[in-house]
C-alpha positions as CSV (number, residue, x, y, z in Angstrom):
1,M,111.2,104.9,80.0
2,K,112.1,108.3,78.6
3,F,108.5,109.2,77.7
4,N,105.3,107.6,76.6
5,L,105.3,107.4,72.8
6,Y,101.6,107.1,72.6
7,S,100.9,110.2,74.6
8,T,103.6,112.0,72.6
9,L,101.6,111.4,69.4
10,G,98.2,111.6,71.2
11,V,97.1,108.2,70.1
12,K,95.9,105.1,72.0
13,P,98.0,101.9,72.1
14,K,95.4,100.2,69.7
15,A,95.8,103.0,67.1
16,T,96.2,101.9,63.5
17,I,99.2,102.8,61.4
18,E,97.0,105.4,59.6
19,E,96.0,107.0,62.9
20,I,99.6,107.1,64.0
21,K,100.7,108.7,60.7
22,K,97.8,111.3,60.9
23,A,98.7,112.2,64.4
24,Y,102.4,112.5,63.6
25,R,101.7,114.8,60.6
26,K,99.5,117.1,62.6
27,I,102.3,117.5,65.3
28,A,104.9,117.9,62.5
29,M,102.8,120.7,60.9
30,D,102.2,122.5,64.2
31,N,105.8,122.2,65.4
32,H,107.9,122.4,62.3
33,P,111.1,124.3,62.7
34,D,110.3,126.5,59.7
35,K,107.2,127.8,61.5
36,H,109.0,128.3,64.8
37,P,112.7,129.1,64.3
38,N,114.9,129.0,67.4
39,D,112.1,127.7,69.6
40,R,113.5,125.0,71.8
41,K,110.1,123.7,73.0
42,T,108.8,123.1,69.5
43,M,112.1,121.6,68.5
44,K,111.9,119.2,71.4
45,K,108.3,118.2,70.6
46,M,109.3,117.6,67.0
47,L,112.2,115.4,68.0
48,E,110.0,113.4,70.4
49,A,107.3,113.1,67.7
50,N,109.9,111.9,65.2
51,E,111.2,109.2,67.6
52,A,107.6,108.1,68.5
53,Y,106.6,107.9,64.8
54,E,109.8,105.9,63.9
55,I,109.0,103.3,66.6
56,L,105.2,103.2,66.4
57,S,105.0,103.1,62.6
58,N,107.2,100.0,62.5
59,P,105.3,96.8,63.6
60,G,108.5,95.1,64.9
61,K,109.7,98.1,66.9
62,K,106.2,98.8,68.1
63,K,105.8,95.2,69.5
64,K,109.2,95.5,71.3
65,Y,108.2,98.9,72.7
66,D,104.8,97.6,73.8
67,D,106.5,94.6,75.5
68,D,109.0,96.9,77.2
69,L,106.2,99.4,78.3
70,M,104.2,96.5,79.8
71,A,107.2,95.2,81.7
72,H,107.9,98.8,82.9
73,L,104.3,99.3,84.1
74,K,104.3,95.9,85.9
75,R,107.5,96.8,87.7
76,E,106.0,100.2,88.7
77,I,102.8,98.4,90.0
78,E,104.9,95.9,92.0
79,R,107.0,98.8,93.4
80,E,103.8,100.7,94.4
81,K,102.4,97.5,96.0
82,A,105.6,97.0,98.0
83,K,105.5,100.6,99.2
84,M,101.8,100.2,100.2
85,N,102.6,96.9,102.1
86,K,105.6,98.6,103.8
87,T,103.4,101.5,104.8
88,D,100.7,99.1,106.1
89,H,103.2,97.1,108.0
90,Q,104.7,100.3,109.6
91,Q,101.2,101.5,110.5
92,S,100.4,98.1,112.0
93,T,103.7,98.2,114.0
94,N,103.1,101.7,115.1
95,S,99.5,100.8,116.1
96,T,100.8,97.9,118.1
97,D,103.4,100.1,119.8
98,K,100.7,102.7,120.6
99,K,98.5,100.0,122.1
100,E,101.3,98.7,124.2
101,S,102.2,102.2,125.4
102,K,98.5,102.9,126.1
103,E,98.2,99.7,128.1
104,E,101.3,100.7,130.1
105,T,99.9,104.1,130.7
106,L,96.6,102.7,131.7
107,E,98.3,100.3,134.1
108,E,100.4,103.1,135.6
109,R,97.2,105.2,136.1
110,I,95.5,102.3,137.8
111,K,98.4,101.8,140.1
112,E,98.5,105.6,140.9
113,A,94.8,105.6,141.4
114,G,95.0,102.6,143.6
115,K,97.8,104.2,145.7
116,S,95.8,107.4,146.1
117,V,92.7,105.4,147.1
118,L,94.7,103.4,149.5
119,A,96.3,106.5,150.9
120,S,92.8,108.1,151.3
121,V,91.5,105.0,153.1
122,L,94.5,105.0,155.4
123,R,94.0,108.7,156.2
124,F,90.3,108.1,156.9
125,V,91.1,105.1,159.2
126,L,93.8,106.9,161.0
127,K,91.6,109.9,161.6
128,R,89.1,107.7,163.5
């Protein structure tokens, strides 16, 4: 999607044709090229508003746009869910790896401690 036509005109998706027309006229008055000659920002706003009005004021084009927008939003939601699942899976895998490495480290420490205890006992016995 290039841009959201509803936010371009500042209307809600449930806006009536009259509300869409009113919003377009306000933007057109504020950004008209005669008021702002050689201003690229206002020219861009005007072009976007024209495109938005052309689509949203026509019931057939508006329906197609709404269907395309919903499909786009659903794809974005699915993409975000997939990212979250991937992140959760990676965190779970990393957590498992950390647990295994902590267990290995703990086992190594126990072995080392056991060796040092055994060595201390042997020294004690040999001194007697």
